[in-house]
C-alpha positions in Angstrom: 146.9 83.4 58.6 144.7 86.4 59.2 147.4 89.1 59.1 145.8 91.0 56.3 142.9 92.0 58.6 143.1 95.2 60.7 145.6 95.3 63.5 144.2 96.0 66.9 140.7 97.1 67.8 138.9 99.5 65.5 137.8 102.8 67.1 134.1 103.2 67.7 132.3 106.6 67.6 129.2 107.1 69.6 127.3 110.0 71.4 126.7 110.5 75.1 124.1 113.2 75.8 124.6 114.5 72.3 128.4 114.8 72.5 130.4 112.6 70.1 133.2 110.5 71.5 135.6 108.0 69.8 137.3 105.2 71.8 139.4 102.2 71.0 137.8 99.7 73.4 134.3 98.7 72.3 133.6 96.9 75.6 133.7 99.1 78.7 131.9 99.3 82.0 129.0 101.8 82.0 130.8 103.8 84.7 133.8 104.4 82.5 131.6 105.7 79.7 129.9 108.1 82.1 133.3 109.3 83.4 134.3 110.0 79.8 131.5 112.5 79.8 132.6 114.0 83.0 129.8 112.4 85.0 130.0 110.7 88.4 128.7 107.1 88.1 127.5 107.3 91.7 124.9 109.8 90.6 124.1 108.6 87.0 123.1 105.5 85.1 123.8 105.0 81.4 121.0 104.5 78.9 121.4 103.2 75.4 118.7 104.3 72.9 117.7 101.1 71.2 114.6 102.2 69.3 112.2 105.0 69.0 111.3 105.8 72.6 113.0 102.8 74.0 116.2 102.5 76.1 118.4 99.9 77.7 119.6 100.8 81.2 123.1 99.9 82.5 124.4 99.8 86.1 127.8 101.3 86.7 129.7 98.0 86.6 127.8 96.4 83.8 129.8 95.9 80.6 128.5 97.8 77.6 129.2 96.7 74.0 129.5 100.1 72.3 127.8 100.3 69.0 129.2 102.5 66.2 126.9 105.5 65.9 125.2 104.5 69.1 123.3 107.0 71.1 123.7 106.9 74.9 122.2 109.1 77.5 122.9 109.8 81.2 120.1 109.4 83.8 120.5 111.3 87.0 119.9 108.9 90.0 121.5 110.9 92.7 119.8 112.8 95.5 117.6 115.7 94.6 118.9 118.9 96.3 116.5 120.5 98.7 116.3 124.3 98.4 
């Protein structure tokens, strides 16, 4: 059958806020990707850069199909501290 193909998922490498990460699971909730970068999904949304000056925004529980070499950014959505 198809046993000559790769075994298991292939890792995917992408950047989040300019930092490179490699994961085995290409499909993950946006919140998990943010946590990977040490960010609290309650205070951030995930953006995928899809073109020059264009982004796609993901809510915390939305599933993201990670793209090899993809560029992702965090967007702070939490409360602004009052000084």
